[in-house]
C-alpha positions in Angstrom: -22.4 -11.8 58.0 -25.3 -9.1 56.9 -25.6 -8.4 61.0 -22.1 -7.2 61.1 -22.2 -4.7 57.5 -25.8 -3.9 58.9 -23.7 -2.6 62.5 -20.6 -1.2 60.5 -23.4 0.8 58.5 -24.7 1.9 61.7 -21.1 2.7 63.7 -20.4 5.2 59.9 -23.3 6.5 60.2 -22.7 8.7 63.6 -19.8 10.1 62.1 -21.2 11.1 58.3 -23.3 13.7 56.8 -26.9 13.0 56.3 -26.5 12.7 52.6 -23.8 10.5 53.0 -25.7 8.0 55.6 -28.6 8.2 52.8 -25.3 7.1 49.6 -24.1 4.5 52.5 -27.4 3.3 53.4 -28.8 2.7 49.7 -25.4 0.8 49.0 -25.8 -1.2 51.6 -29.3 -2.5 50.8 -28.1 -2.6 47.1 -25.0 -4.6 48.4 -27.5 -6.6 50.5 -29.5 -8.0 47.5 -27.6 -8.5 45.2 -24.4 -9.9 48.0 -25.7 -14.0 46.9 -25.3 -13.1 43.0 -22.0 -11.9 43.7 -20.9 -14.7 45.2 -22.3 -17.0 42.4 -21.0 -14.8 39.8 -17.7 -14.8 41.5 -15.7 -17.7 39.7 -16.8 -16.4 36.4 -15.8 -12.8 36.6 -13.0 -13.7 37.7 -12.4 -16.0 34.6 -13.5 -12.7 32.5 -11.3 -10.6 34.3 -8.4 -13.1 34.1 -9.3 -13.4 30.4 -9.5 -9.9 29.6 -5.6 -9.8 31.7 -4.1 -11.5 29.4 -5.5 -10.2 26.0 -3.9 -7.3 27.1 -0.6 -8.8 27.8 -0.9 -10.0 25.0 -1.8 -6.9 23.1 1.4 -5.6 25.2 3.7 -8.3 24.1 2.8 -7.6 20.6 3.2 -4.1 20.6 6.6 -4.6 22.2 7.9 -6.6 19.4 6.6 -4.3 16.7 8.6 -1.3 18.6 12.0 -3.8 18.5 11.0 -4.1 14.9 10.7 -0.5 14.2 13.8 0.0 16.0 16.0 -2.0 14.5 14.6 -0.9 11.0 15.2 2.8 12.4 18.9 2.2 13.2 19.7 0.3 9.8 18.7 2.9 8.0 20.4 5.5 9.8 23.1 3.9 9.5 22.6 3.5 5.6 22.2 7.1 5.7 25.4 7.5 7.8 27.8 5.6 5.2 25.6 7.1 2.2 25.7 11.0 2.3 29.1 11.2 2.9 31.8 13.3 0.9 34.6 10.8 0.8 32.1 7.9 -0.5 30.8 10.5 -2.9 34.2 10.9 -4.1 35.6 7.2 -4.2 32.3 6.2 -6.1 32.0 8.4 -9.4 35.0 7.4 -10.6 36.1 5.4 -13.8 37.4 2.9 -10.9 36.4 1.8 -7.9 39.3 2.0 -5.3 38.4 -1.9 -3.7 41.4 -1.3 -0.3 39.3 2.1 0.6 35.9 -0.3 0.1 37.0 -2.9 1.8 38.3 -1.1 4.5 35.5 1.4 5.0 32.5 -1.3 4.6 33.9 -4.8 3.6 35.9 -4.9 7.2 33.3 -3.6 9.1 30.6 -6.1 7.7 32.9 -8.7 9.7 32.9 -6.7 13.0 31.0 -4.9 15.5 29.4 -2.3 13.0 25.5 -2.5 12.9 25.2 -4.1 9.8 26.8 -7.4 8.3 26.5 -6.8 4.6 27.3 -4.2 2.1 27.3 -3.7 -0.9 27.5 -1.2 -3.7 24.6 -0.6 -7.3 24.9 0.9 -10.3 22.1 2.9 -11.8 20.3 -0.5 -13.4 20.3 -2.0 -9.3 23.4 -4.0 -11.0 26.1 -5.5 -8.5 29.2 -3.6 -9.0 31.0 -4.6 -5.4 29.5 -6.8 -2.1 31.0 -8.1 1.3 28.7 -10.1 3.6 30.4 -11.2 6.6 33.7 -9.4 5.3 33.8 -12.2 2.1 32.9 -11.0 -1.5 29.7 -11.5 -2.6 29.1 -11.6 -6.5 25.1 -11.6 -6.9 22.7 -9.4 -5.8 19.8 -11.8 -6.2 21.1 -13.5 -3.1 19.5 -10.5 -1.1 15.8 -11.8 -2.0 12.8 -10.3 -3.1 12.3 -8.2 -0.5 15.2 -6.0 -1.9 13.5 -5.5 -5.6 10.1 -5.0 -4.1 11.6 -2.1 -1.7 13.6 -0.7 -4.9 10.0 -0.7 -6.5 8.0 1.0 -4.1 10.4 3.5 -3.0 12.6 4.2 -6.7 11.7 7.4 -7.1 12.4 9.1 -3.7 15.4 6.6 -4.1 16.8 7.7 -7.3 16.7 11.3 -6.7 18.0 10.8 -3.0 15.5 11.6 -0.8 14.9 8.8 1.1 16.9 5.8 2.5 15.1 3.2 2.2 14.8 -0.1 4.6 12.4 -3.0 4.6 13.1 -6.9 5.4 13.9 -9.8 2.6 14.6 -13.0 3.0 18.7 -13.8 1.4 20.2 -16.9 1.2 21.5 -16.5 4.7 18.1 -15.7 6.4 16.1 -12.9 7.5 17.3 -10.0 7.5 16.8 -6.0 7.4 17.5 -4.3 3.9 18.3 -0.3 3.1 19.4 1.5 0.1 20.3 4.7 -0.9 21.8 6.9 -3.2 25.6 7.7 -2.2 25.9 11.6 -2.5 28.0 13.8 -0.9 27.0 15.7 2.5 26.5 19.5 1.3 26.6 18.8 -2.4 23.2 17.8 -5.1 21.6 14.6 -4.6 22.8 13.4 -8.0 25.8 13.1 -9.4 27.1 16.0 -11.4 29.5 16.7 -14.7 33.3 16.5 -14.1 34.9 19.4 -16.1 35.6 17.0 -19.3 31.8 16.7 -19.1 31.1 13.2 -17.9 30.8 12.2 -14.7 34.1 10.2 -13.0 33.0 6.5 -12.6 30.7 6.3 -15.7 30.2 3.5 -18.1 30.2 3.7 -21.7 26.6 4.5 -22.9 25.7 5.9 -19.4 24.1 9.2 -19.6 26.1 11.4 -16.7 22.3 12.1 -15.8 21.0 9.0 -15.2 24.2 7.9 -13.5 23.8 6.5 -9.8 25.2 4.1 -7.3 23.7 3.2 -4.6 25.1 1.8 -1.2 22.9 -1.8 0.5 23.3 -2.5 4.1 22.2 -5.8 5.5 22.0 -6.8 9.0 20.2 -10.4 9.5 17.9 -11.0 12.4 19.7 -13.9 14.0 18.7 -15.8 17.3 21.7 -13.7 19.2 20.7 -10.5 17.6 16.4 -11.4 18.6 17.9 -12.1 22.1 19.1 -8.5 22.5 16.1 -6.9 21.1 14.0 -8.9 23.3 16.1 -8.0 26.4 15.7 -4.2 25.7 11.9 -4.4 25.2 10.9 -6.4 27.4 10.1 -9.6 25.4 10.4 -13.1 26.4 11.6 -15.4 24.4 11.2 -14.3 20.9 11.9 -16.7 18.3 11.4 -17.5 14.5 8.6 -19.9 13.5 7.7 -21.1 10.5 5.0 -19.2 8.5 1.4 -21.0 8.4 1.6 -21.7 12.1 -1.2 -19.5 13.5 -0.9 -20.1 17.6 -0.9 -16.9 19.0 1.2 -15.0 19.6 3.0 -14.5 16.8 3.6 -11.7 14.2 4.4 -12.1 10.4 7.3 -9.8 9.4 6.7 -9.1 4.9 9.1 -7.0 2.4 7.6 -3.9 0.8 5.6 -5.5 -1.4 3.2 -7.1 1.3 4.9 -10.8 0.8 6.0 -12.7 3.8 9.7 -13.1 5.1 9.4 -15.0 8.3 7.0 -15.2 11.6 7.7 -14.5 15.2 6.8 -16.0 18.1 7.0 -15.1 22.0 5.8 -16.0 25.0 3.1 -13.6 26.7 3.1 -12.7 30.3 -0.5 -13.8 31.6 -0.5 -11.9 34.7 -4.2 -12.5 34.5 -4.4 -15.6 35.2 -2.2 -15.8 38.3 -4.2 -13.1 39.7 -7.4 -15.0 39.2 -5.8 -18.3 40.8 -4.8 -16.3 44.0 -8.1 -14.6 44.1 -10.1 -17.6 43.5 -8.4 -19.6 46.4 -9.7 -16.7 48.9 -13.1 -16.9 47.3 -14.0 -20.8 48.0 -12.5 -20.1 51.5 -14.3 -17.3 52.5 -17.0 -15.4 50.4 -18.1 -13.2 53.0 -15.0 -11.6 52.0 -17.1 -10.4 48.9 -16.1 -6.8 49.9 -12.7 -7.4 50.2 -12.1 -9.1 47.2 -13.7 -6.2 45.3 -10.9 -4.0 47.1 -8.6 -6.4 46.3 -9.7 -6.3 42.3 -9.2 -2.3 42.5 -6.0 -3.0 43.8 -4.7 -5.4 41.4 -6.4 -2.9 38.8 -4.6 -0.3 39.8 -1.6 -1.7 40.2 -1.6 -2.9 36.4 -2.7 0.4 35.2 0.8 1.5 37.1 2.5 -1.2 35.9 1.4 -0.2 32.5 1.9 3.6 32.6 5.3 3.1 33.8 6.3 0.9 31.2 4.8 3.5 28.7 7.0 6.7 30.6 10.1 4.2 30.2 9.3 3.5 26.9 8.5 7.6 26.4 11.8 8.4 28.1 13.9 5.8 26.2 12.8 7.0 22.5 13.2 10.8 24.1 16.4 10.0 25.5 20.0 9.5 23.3 21.4 6.5 24.6 25.4 7.6 24.7 25.0 10.9 26.2 22.0 10.5 28.3 20.9 14.0 27.0 17.4 14.7 25.4 17.5 13.7 21.9 16.1 16.0 18.9 12.7 14.2 19.0 12.8 15.5 22.9 13.8 18.9 21.8 11.0 19.5 19.1 8.2 18.0 21.1 9.1 20.7 23.7 9.6 23.5 21.2 6.0 22.1 19.4 4.5 22.2 22.9 5.8 25.9 23.8 4.3 26.9 20.5 0.9 25.9 21.2 0.8 26.9 24.7 2.2 30.0 23.3 4.7 30.7 25.9 6.6 33.6 24.2 10.5 33.8 23.4 12.6 30.8 22.7 16.6 30.9 22.1 18.7 27.8 20.6 22.2 27.5 20.4 23.2 25.1 18.1 26.6 23.6 18.5 28.8 21.4 16.0 32.2 19.8 17.3 35.1 20.9 15.1 37.6 18.0 14.4 35.4 15.5 15.7 35.5 13.2 12.5 39.9 13.1 13.1 39.2 11.6 16.6 36.8 8.6 15.2 39.1 8.3 12.6 42.4 8.6 14.4 41.6 7.3 17.3 38.1 5.2 16.5 34.7 5.4 17.6 35.3 3.7 20.8 37.2 7.4 21.9 34.7 9.3 20.0 32.1 8.2 22.2 34.0 9.0 25.3 34.5 12.4 23.9 30.7 12.4 23.4 30.3 11.6 26.8 32.6 14.1 28.2 31.4 17.1 26.0 27.9 16.5 27.0 28.9 16.0 30.6 30.2 19.6 30.5 27.9 21.3 29.0 25.2 20.2 31.0 27.8 21.9 33.9 27.4 25.5 31.9 23.3 24.6 31.7 21.5 28.0 33.2 18.7 26.6 35.0 14.7 25.8 33.8 16.9 25.1 30.2 16.8 22.0 27.8 20.5 20.3 26.6 19.8 17.8 23.8 22.0 15.9 21.9 21.0 16.3 17.9 23.0 13.4 16.8 26.5 12.9 15.5 28.3 15.7 17.4 25.7 17.9 17.3 23.7 19.4 20.2 21.2 22.2 21.1 20.2 24.3 24.1 17.1 25.6 24.6 15.7 28.5 26.6 12.9 30.8 27.2 11.9 33.9 28.8 13.5 37.6 28.6 16.4 36.8 29.4 17.2 33.8 27.6 19.2 35.7 24.8 22.1 36.3 27.8 22.0 33.3 28.9 22.2 31.4 26.0 25.3 33.7 25.4 26.9 33.1 28.3 26.2 29.5 27.9 27.7 29.4 24.1 31.1 31.2 25.7 31.5 28.9 28.3 31.1 25.8 25.9 33.7 27.6 23.3 36.1 27.9 26.1 35.6 25.1 27.0 36.0 23.1 23.7 38.5 24.8 22.5 40.9 23.9 25.7 42.5 20.4 25.3 40.5 17.3 26.3 41.4 14.4 27.9 40.2 11.1 27.1 42.1 8.6 29.3 45.8 8.2 28.1 45.7 10.5 25.2 44.8 14.5 24.8 42.4 15.6 21.9 42.3 19.1 20.0 39.2 20.0 18.7 36.8 23.1 18.6 33.3 23.9 18.4 31.0 26.2 15.9 28.3 27.9 17.9 24.8 29.8 16.3 22.5 31.1 18.0 19.1 32.2 17.2 16.1 33.7 19.3 12.6 34.5 18.0 9.4 34.6 19.2 7.2 30.8 18.8 3.7 33.2 18.2 5.1 34.5 15.4 7.7 31.8 14.4 7.8 27.9 13.3 9.7 25.9 15.7 11.9 24.1 12.7 12.2 27.8 11.6 14.1 28.6 14.4 16.2 25.6 14.6 16.6 26.3 11.0 18.3 29.5 12.0 20.6 28.3 14.9 21.8 25.8 12.5 22.6 28.4 9.9 24.6 30.2 12.2 26.6 27.3 13.4 27.5 26.6 9.3 28.7 30.1 8.8 30.6 30.1 12.1 32.1 27.3 10.1 32.2 28.5 7.0 33.7 32.1 8.6 36.9 29.5 9.9 35.3 27.9 13.2 35.9 28.2 16.8 33.2 31.1 16.8 29.6 32.5 18.2 27.6 33.6 15.2 24.3 35.0 16.2 21.5 35.0 13.3 20.0 38.1 11.3 18.2 38.5 8.3 22.2 39.1 5.8 22.9 35.5 6.8 19.2 34.0 4.9 20.0 36.6 1.7 24.2 35.8 1.6 23.0 32.0 1.5 20.2 32.7 -1.2 23.1 34.6 -3.0 26.1 31.9 -2.7 23.5 29.1 -3.9 22.0 31.0 -6.9 26.2 31.7 -8.1 27.2 28.4 -7.3 23.9 27.2 -9.5 25.0 29.2 -11.9 28.9 28.7 -11.8 27.9 24.9 -13.0 25.2 26.0 -15.5 28.2 28.3 -16.7 30.8 25.5 -16.9 28.8 23.1 -19.0 28.0 26.3 -21.2 32.0 27.7 -21.4 30.9 30.7 -20.1 34.6 31.0 -18.1 37.8 32.5 -19.8 41.5 32.7 -18.7 43.4 35.7 -18.7 47.4 36.3 -18.0 49.3 39.1 -16.3 52.3 39.2 -17.7 55.8 38.9 -15.3 59.2 40.5 -16.4 62.5 40.2 -15.6 63.6 42.6 -13.4 67.0 44.1 -15.7 65.2 44.1 -19.1 61.4 44.7 -17.8 60.9 41.7 -20.7 58.0 39.0 -19.9 59.3 36.1 -18.9 56.4 34.5 -17.5 53.1 34.8 -17.1 50.6 34.6 -14.9 46.8 32.9 -15.4 43.6 34.3 -13.8 40.1 32.4 -14.5 37.5 35.1 -15.8 33.6 34.9 -15.5 33.0 37.2 -18.8 29.8 35.3 -21.0 27.7 34.9 -17.6 23.9 35.9 -18.5 23.3 38.3 -15.6 26.8 40.2 -15.7 30.7 39.4 -15.8 31.4 38.5 -11.8 34.3 39.2 -10.3 36.9 36.6 -9.0 36.7 37.7 -5.1 32.8 37.1 -6.0 32.8 33.7 -6.9 35.9 31.7 -6.0 35.2 31.4 -2.3 31.8 29.7 -3.4 33.6 27.3 -5.8 36.1 26.3 -2.9 33.0 25.8 -0.3 30.6 24.3 -2.9 33.5 22.0 -4.5 33.3 23.9 -7.8 36.9 24.8 -7.3 38.3 21.4 -8.9 36.4 21.5 -12.0 37.2 25.6 -12.0 41.2 24.4 -11.5 40.6 21.9 -14.4 39.8 23.9 -16.5 42.1 26.7 -16.0 45.1 25.0 -15.6 43.9 23.1 -18.7 43.2 26.2 -21.1 46.6 27.7 -20.0 48.9 25.1 -21.0 46.6 24.4 -24.4 47.4 28.7 -24.7 51.0 28.2 -24.0 52.1 25.0 -25.3 53.4 26.6 -28.5 55.0 29.7 -26.7 58.3 27.9 -25.7 59.9 31.7 -24.2 57.2 32.0 -21.9 56.7 30.2 -18.6 53.5 29.6 -16.9 52.9 30.2 -13.5 49.1 29.0 -12.0 47.1 29.6 -8.9 46.0 26.6 -6.6 43.3 26.8 -4.5 44.1 25.5 -0.6 40.7 22.9 -1.5 43.0 21.7 -4.9 45.9 21.1 -3.0 43.7 19.2 -0.6 42.1 16.6 -3.2 44.8 13.4 -2.3 44.2 13.1 -6.1 45.4 16.7 -7.3 48.9 15.4 -8.4 47.6 12.6 -10.4 44.9 15.7 -12.2 47.8 18.3 -12.8 50.0 14.8 -14.9 47.2 14.0 -16.4 46.2 17.8 -17.8 50.2 17.6 -18.9 50.0 14.6 -20.9 46.8 15.5 -22.3 48.3 19.2 -23.6 51.7 18.3 -23.9 52.8 21.1 -22.3 56.6 21.1 -21.2 56.3 20.2 -17.1 59.8 22.3 -17.0 57.5 25.2 -17.7 55.0 25.3 -15.1 55.3 26.7 -12.1 52.3 26.2 -9.2 51.4 28.9 -6.7 50.1 28.0 -3.0 49.2 30.4 -0.1 50.8 29.2 3.3 47.8 29.1 5.1 47.0 25.4 4.0 50.6 24.4 4.7 50.4 25.1 8.2 46.8 23.5 8.6 47.9 20.2 7.2 52.1 19.8 7.1 51.5 16.3 6.5 49.5 16.3 3.0 51.5 19.3 1.9 54.8 17.8 2.0 53.5 14.9 0.6 51.7 17.0 -2.6 54.9 18.9 -2.6 57.4 16.1 -3.0 54.8 14.2 -5.7 54.4 17.4 -7.4 58.3 17.8 -7.6 58.7 14.3 -8.5 56.8 15.1 -11.8 59.3 18.2 -12.8 56.6 21.0 -11.5 57.9 24.2 -9.7 56.6 25.3 -6.5 56.2 29.1 -5.5 55.0 30.4 -2.2 52.6 32.7 -3.3 51.4 36.2 -0.5 54.4 36.0 1.5 54.8 38.5 3.9 51.2 38.0 4.7 50.9 35.1 7.2 53.5 33.7 9.4 55.6 31.6 7.2 59.1 31.3 8.3 62.8 30.3 7.3 61.6 26.7 8.3 58.7 26.3 6.1 60.9 28.1 3.3 63.6 25.2 4.0 61.0 22.5 4.6 59.4 22.6 1.7 61.9 23.6 -0.6 60.1 26.0 -2.7 61.5 27.6 -6.0 60.1 30.8 -5.5 58.4 33.2 -2.8 56.2 35.9 -4.6 56.2 39.1 -2.1 53.1 40.7 -1.6 51.8 43.5 -2.9 51.1 44.9 0.7 55.3 44.8 0.8 56.2 45.1 -2.3 53.2 47.9 -3.6 54.9 50.2 -0.1 58.3 50.0 -1.2 59.0 53.9 -2.0 56.3 55.3 0.6 57.1 53.3 3.6 60.8 52.8 5.2 59.6 49.5 7.2 57.8 47.6 4.3 61.2 48.4 2.4 63.0 46.8 5.2 61.0 43.8 5.3 60.9 43.2 1.4 65.3 43.4 1.8 65.2 40.9 4.4 63.3 39.1 2.4 65.5 39.0 -0.8 68.3 38.3 1.4 66.4 35.1 2.8 66.0 34.0 -0.3 69.3 34.8 -1.8 70.6 32.7 1.3 68.4 29.7 0.8 69.0 30.1 -3.5 65.1 31.0 -4.2 63.8 33.1 -6.8 62.3 36.5 -5.6 59.0 37.6 -7.6 57.2 41.0 -6.0 54.1 41.4 -6.4 51.6 44.7 -7.2 54.2 47.2 -8.7 52.5 50.2 -10.1 55.4 53.0 -10.9 58.6 53.0 -12.0 60.1 54.0 -8.4 58.6 51.0 -6.8 60.5 48.8 -10.1 63.7 50.3 -9.8 63.7 49.7 -6.0 62.3 46.2 -6.0 65.5 45.5 -8.8 68.4 47.7 -6.4 66.8 45.4 -3.3 67.2 42.1 -5.6 64.1 40.5 -7.2 64.1 38.3 -9.6 61.1 39.3 -11.4 58.6 42.0 -11.1 55.0 41.6 -11.4 52.1 44.3 -11.6 49.8 47.0 -13.4 52.8 48.9 -14.3 54.1 46.2 -16.8 50.5 44.9 -17.9 47.1 44.4 -16.4 45.7 40.3 -16.7 44.5 40.4 -20.8 43.9 38.4 -23.3 47.4 36.5 -24.1 47.5 37.9 -27.5 47.6 41.4 -26.1 50.1 39.6 -24.2 52.2 38.3 -26.5 51.5 41.6 -28.7 53.4 43.8 -26.7 56.3 40.8 -25.6 58.8 42.4 -27.5 58.2 46.0 -26.1 59.5 46.2 -22.7 57.8 48.2 -20.3 59.7 51.3 -18.9 62.9 50.1 -20.1 64.7 53.0 -21.4 64.0 55.4 -17.8 64.9 51.6 -16.1 68.4 52.0 -17.6 68.7 55.4 -17.1 68.1 55.1 -13.1 
């Protein structure tokens, strides 16, 4: 054997350089000298290698089991976050009473189906159980959730109560080991803690509970059943993952602990001991042919390379899994953040981000189910990939949000082209199997040099631009600029002031006279809100009404106006009351009940109340609008279509909604004496209204000539600065018996 090795070395020597030959010679001498020792030590070495390889397999198995548990907890936290931070949930639960049917449909029924949870519970601010379902069945004792919930609350109570986090951990319930998650129920874009209602007390506040301490918490559970263990084991490549009694210490095992460090249960699995198999195969060869020690070294190197390659492949697959959205197959939010962070570290210059939010996606989920919603996401993802420019990255940020990242000098232009293509596709009908859905998109674009801006700031700007598109009517593209930040800060400041102003009584109600066309005597007044006692100075309604609508403050503000006006006019039987209703109020399914409550509370005669609504909401939501109109008319309230002539209202809409009155907008009535086309439109509108037996009020009257022409056209009532500006009720009553311009009107 030694002679053959020396012969081979001699043959190699003629084909190598002198230094290589010297090296080979030294290796040969050392090899010959140590060959005998290697042969004797081979078995021990193989045993050591096998043991080490098995240890590596054991460690990998332990890491995979931990990764499976972390994934399950993360999924539970995300599920609870999606359900707790939800406008409808906050609206339902911060009331005097709960709608048990709604709770069962949303969470109770879901716990017995294929939802990623099997238990849903509502706790109050003392963490006492208000409502609970497990596997669709009522659950009345929160103690059944085990001590893990209490330790979880104790460890994170400040963040949970402030709504800053959803906490998740393990617990042992009466049904077995489970993942439990708890979070504060609050609106998506509203405050993190409950706010006061117009009466000064949050809806649903129990007797003796202070508004600032009222909380509603959503607790969800997912029990770790053998079937779910098997699913996680299959996903993460762990064999025979199962429960084991706590106390058994035969490896491998992993003890699950709750937030307080107390054991909940113990897991075990079957490790892949590839080292023993490899060593056994190698040992048989050593025993047969010891002179092939060199070959064994090569085999060892090959096995090591294979093991390293396998480990690298597993790590790469795990990283790919962590960076990929499972539904769309696109990179996820983490992948996008990592790419932006890498770009910032390597100083790769300017980046552009396109942020896309699907409009109407929730309606698709609600109407057709989540399966259809998932198919829609996949269709949209495939379409957006088709529009993707070269060297760009498309990611699904979660839910119905997507983001595209591109760099370079041409990035802004390519981002604009991508956004336009996406907007055109998403604005067209989309076919999903046998159904066709119509959605849309709100898109924001931001670009910045990552040397000067953080990646988080770039994404924030794109997100802000997207929300501006959504707030501006949806179905559009907005580019970020500094004005968006300034507008956002001003809006936030006004919103904060409004909340405080409602609590401090800074708002007031004024009244504008509505007069009879022939006598010019005041027959009705329109209630209008004002903000005269604002610490930073009065603010005009057109500067805070839109903010009130977008923030949800229009509900308490609208109730304040209606309640104050009904109280002020209750003892004036000679005056009718007209109150403007925001589309946001009309959208509230409880609006009719709130109107009824105010009428009962103030004692105002329902037949003297007229509510004004604009046509926009009627066109966008005809079913809800018809129901609201029907319910209000059942109460005895009159309905007026405001701003007629500025939109698309047709005779069909007037007949369908059965309005009692239409109010001709000032853009027509105020030009009747100077614009022949406006005059013709007024006459035509009056003729239609007379045919439908609908009363007519003309707004924006500022001159005697306009009043005369509108009277001749057939209007029943007039309103405008000519008859009086919005003013205190006392001023209206003071001039009540002094009709404006009556002499000139009769003389005409």
